[in-house]
NUMAR-64576 format. One line per 3 residues: number of its first residue (from 1); their letters; for each residue x, y, z of N, C-alpha, C, O. Coordinates in steps of 0.2 Angstrom, whole numbers, always signed. Layout:
<nodes>
NUM = a = X Y Z X Y Z X Y Z X Y Z  ...
</nodes>
This chain:
<nodes>
1 = qvq = +66 -121 +54 +64 -115 +50 +59 -111 +53 +56 -113 +58  +57 -106 +49 +51 -101 +52 +46 -101 +46 +48 -100 +40  +40 -103 +48 +34 -102 +43 +30 -96 +45 +29 -95 +51
4 = lve = +29 -92 +40 +25 -86 +40 +19 -86 +37 +19 -88 +31  +13 -85 +40 +7 -85 +37 +3 -79 +37 +2 -76 +43  +2 -76 +32 -1 -69 +32 -9 -70 +31 -11 -75 +28
7 = sgg = -13 -65 +33 -20 -65 +31 -22 -57 +32 -18 -53 +34  -28 -56 +29 -31 -49 +30 -31 -46 +23 -35 -40 +23  -28 -48 +18 -28 -44 +12 -35 -45 +9 -39 -50 +10
10 = dsv = -37 -39 +5 -44 -39 +3 -44 -34 -3 -39 -30 -4  -50 -34 -6 -51 -28 -11 -55 -23 -7 -60 -24 -3  -52 -17 -7 -55 -11 -3 -55 -5 -7 -52 -4 -12
13 = rag = -60 -1 -5 -61 +6 -9 -56 +11 -6 -54 +10 +0  -53 +15 -10 -49 +20 -8 -52 +24 -2 -58 +26 -2  -48 +25 +3 -50 +29 +9 -52 +24 +14 -52 +26 +20
16 = gsl = -52 +17 +13 -54 +12 +18 -48 +10 +22 -43 +13 +21  -49 +5 +26 -44 +3 +31 -44 -5 +30 -49 -8 +29  -38 -7 +32 -37 -15 +32 -32 -16 +38 -28 -12 +40
19 = rls = -32 -22 +41 -27 -24 +46 -25 -31 +43 -28 -36 +43  -18 -31 +42 -15 -37 +40 -12 -41 +46 -10 -37 +51  -12 -47 +46 -9 -51 +51 -4 -56 +49 -5 -58 +43
22 = csa = +1 -57 +53 +6 -62 +51 +7 -66 +57 +9 -64 +62  +7 -73 +56 +9 -77 +62 +15 -81 +60 +16 -84 +55  +20 -82 +65 +26 -85 +64 +26 -92 +68 +24 -92 +74
25 = sgd = +29 -97 +65 +29 -103 +69 +35 -107 +66 +38 -105 +61  +37 -112 +70 +43 -116 +68 +48 -117 +74 +46 -116 +79  +53 -120 +72 +58 -122 +77 +64 -117 +78 +70 -119 +78
28 = fds = +63 -111 +77 +68 -106 +77 +70 -105 +85 +66 -106 +89  +76 -102 +85 +78 -100 +92 +75 -93 +94 +73 -93 +100  +75 -88 +90 +72 -82 +92 +71 -78 +85 +74 -79 +80
31 = iat = +67 -73 +86 +65 -69 +80 +68 -62 +82 +66 -59 +87  +72 -59 +78 +75 -53 +79 +70 -47 +76 +68 -43 +80  +68 -48 +70 +63 -43 +67 +58 -46 +64 +58 -52 +61
34 = lgw = +52 -43 +64 +46 -46 +61 +42 -40 +58 +41 -35 +61  +41 -41 +51 +38 -35 +48 +35 -36 +41 +34 -42 +40  +35 -31 +37 +31 -31 +31 +35 -28 +25 +38 -23 +26
37 = frq = +35 -31 +19 +37 -28 +13 +31 -29 +8 +26 -32 +10  +31 -25 +3 +26 -25 -2 +29 -25 -9 +34 -22 -10  +25 -28 -14 +27 -27 -21 +21 -26 -25 +16 -30 -26
40 = gsg = +21 -20 -28 +15 -18 -33 +16 -21 -39 +22 -23 -41  +11 -21 -44 +12 -24 -50 +17 -20 -54 +17 -14 -55  +22 -24 -57 +27 -21 -61 +32 -17 -57 +36 -13 -60
43 = kqr = +32 -18 -50 +37 -14 -46 +41 -18 -42 +40 -24 -41  +47 -16 -39 +51 -20 -35 +48 -20 -28 +44 -16 -26  +50 -26 -25 +48 -26 -18 +51 -21 -14 +57 -19 -14
46 = efv = +47 -18 -9 +49 -13 -5 +48 -14 +2 +43 -17 +4  +52 -11 +7 +51 -12 +14 +45 -7 +16 +44 -1 +13  +41 -10 +20 +35 -6 +23 +37 -4 +30 +37 +2 +32
49 = adv = +38 -9 +35 +38 -8 +42 +41 -14 +45 +40 -20 +43  +44 -13 +51 +46 -19 +55 +47 -17 +62 +47 -11 +64  +47 -22 +67 +48 -21 +74 +53 -26 +76 +53 -32 +74
52 = tlt = +58 -23 +80 +63 -28 +83 +61 -31 +89 +56 -29 +92  +66 -35 +92 +65 -38 +98 +65 -33 +104 +62 -35 +109  +68 -28 +103 +68 -22 +108 +62 -17 +107 +63 -12 +109
55 = vqe = +58 -19 +103 +52 -15 +102 +53 -9 +98 +50 -4 +99  +58 -9 +94 +60 -3 +90 +56 -4 +83 +57 -8 +80  +52 +1 +82 +48 +1 +76 +51 +5 +70 +54 +11 +72
58 = tla = +51 +3 +64 +54 +7 +58 +48 +6 +53 +46 +1 +51  +46 +12 +51 +41 +13 +45 +44 +16 +39 +48 +21 +40  +43 +14 +34 +45 +17 +28 +42 +24 +26 +36 +25 +29
61 = evt = +45 +29 +23 +42 +35 +22 +36 +34 +18 +31 +39 +18  +35 +29 +14 +29 +28 +10 +23 +27 +14 +17 +28 +12  +24 +26 +20 +18 +24 +25 +15 +31 +27 +9 +31 +29
64 = tgr = +18 +36 +26 +16 +43 +27 +11 +44 +33 +6 +48 +33  +12 +40 +39 +8 +41 +45 +1 +37 +44 -2 +38 +49  +0 +34 +39 -6 +30 +38 -6 +23 +41 -11 +20 +41
67 = fai = +1 +21 +42 +2 +14 +43 +4 +13 +51 +7 +18 +53  +2 +8 +54 +4 +6 +61 +6 -1 +61 +2 -5 +59  +12 -2 +64 +14 -9 +65 +14 -11 +73 +16 -7 +77
70 = trd = +11 -17 +74 +11 -19 +81 +14 -26 +81 +13 -30 +76  +17 -28 +87 +19 -35 +87 +17 -38 +94 +17 -35 +99  +15 -44 +93 +13 -48 +99 +18 -53 +100 +19 -58 +97
73 = fgq = +23 -52 +105 +28 -56 +106 +27 -63 +109 +30 -67 +108  +21 -63 +113 +19 -69 +116 +17 -74 +111 +18 -80 +111  +14 -72 +105 +11 -76 +100 +15 -76 +94 +13 -79 +89
76 = dkv = +20 -72 +94 +25 -72 +88 +20 -70 +82 +20 -73 +76  +17 -64 +83 +13 -62 +77 +14 -54 +76 +17 -51 +81  +13 -52 +70 +14 -45 +69 +8 -43 +65 +5 -46 +61
79 = ylq = +6 -37 +66 +0 -34 +63 +2 -27 +59 +6 -24 +61  -1 -26 +54 +0 -20 +50 -7 -17 +49 -11 -19 +45  -8 -11 +52 -15 -7 +51 -13 -2 +46 -9 +2 +46
82 = ing = -18 -2 +41 -17 +3 +35 -24 +7 +35 -29 +4 +34  -23 +13 +36 -29 +18 +36 -28 +23 +30 -23 +24 +27  -34 +25 +27 -34 +30 +22 -30 +27 +16 -26 +30 +13
85 = irp = -32 +21 +14 -29 +17 +9 -29 +21 +2 -35 +24 +0  -24 +21 -1 -23 +24 -8 -22 +19 -13 -20 +14 -12  -24 +21 -20 -22 +16 -25 -15 +14 -25 -14 +8 -27
88 = eda = -10 +18 -24 -3 +16 -24 -2 +11 -18 +4 +8 -18  -6 +9 -14 -5 +4 -9 -7 -3 -11 -5 -8 -8  -10 -3 -17 -12 -10 -20 -5 -13 -21 -1 -11 -25
91 = avy = -5 -19 -18 +1 -23 -19 +0 -30 -15 -5 -31 -12  +5 -35 -16 +5 -41 -12 +10 -39 -6 +15 -36 -7  +7 -40 +0 +11 -38 +6 +14 -45 +9 +10 -50 +10
94 = ych = +20 -45 +10 +24 -50 +12 +26 -49 +19 +29 -44 +21  +25 -54 +23 +28 -54 +30 +35 -57 +29 +37 -61 +25  +39 -54 +33 +46 -55 +33 +49 -55 +40 +47 -52 +45
97 = tra = +54 -60 +41 +57 -60 +48 +65 -61 +47 +67 -65 +42  +69 -59 +51 +76 -61 +52 +76 -65 +59 +74 -62 +64  +77 -71 +59 +77 -75 +64 +83 -79 +65 +87 -81 +60
100 = cwq = +84 -82 +71 +90 -86 +73 +87 -93 +73 +83 -95 +76  +90 -97 +68 +88 -104 +67 +94 -108 +67 +99 -107 +63  +95 -113 +71 +101 -118 +71 +107 -114 +72 +112 -115 +69
103 = gya = +106 -109 +76 +112 -105 +78 +114 -99 +73 +119 -96 +75  +111 -99 +68 +113 -94 +63 +107 -89 +61 +101 -91 +62  +108 -83 +59 +103 -78 +57 +101 -80 +50 +105 -81 +45
106 = hef = +94 -80 +49 +91 -82 +42 +86 -77 +41 +83 -74 +46  +84 -76 +35 +78 -72 +33 +73 -77 +30 +74 -82 +27  +67 -76 +32 +61 -80 +29 +56 -75 +27 +55 -70 +29
109 = wgq = +52 -78 +22 +46 -74 +19 +40 -78 +19 +40 -84 +19  +34 -75 +20 +28 -78 +19 +26 -78 +12 +30 -75 +7  +20 -81 +10 +18 -81 +3 +15 -75 +1 +14 -74 -5
112 = gtl = +13 -71 +5 +10 -64 +3 +2 -64 +4 -1 -69 +3  +0 -58 +5 -8 -57 +5 -9 -51 +0 -6 -46 +1  -14 -51 -4 -15 -46 -9 -20 -41 -6 -25 -42 -4
115 = isv = -18 -35 -7 -23 -29 -7 -24 -26 -13 -19 -24 -17  -30 -26 -15 -32 -22 -21 -36 -16 -20 -40 -16 -15  -36 -11 -23 -39 -4 -21 -43 -2 -27 -41 -1 -33
118 = ss = -49 +0 -26 -54 +3 -31 -55 +10 -29 -56 +12 -23  -56 +14 -34 -57 +21 -33 -65 +23 -33 -67 +28 -32
</nodes>
């Protein structure tokens, strides 16, 4: 399987910046996509950004140019840089991957890291 461990969540003032990290480990064959979702209080989980094996980045419209995703292929890590944080960015951020494990494609989730925003 794939284990995903996130870090970097914190309480931050509006306008501040944070960098989230996610590290993947396990006995997987390959990782196709590695990225982030988030779920605000009382809201549905939504896609934020991901990076494919071919280094194609996809960012949701909600990121509005304030987010950047980078992937360290050698270390199986992915980072999410968030600048100009807004109150609506407050959420649990989940690392997500589509990976090949035991010959089949699977989805795996991390436990989440919390960002809270104060004005």
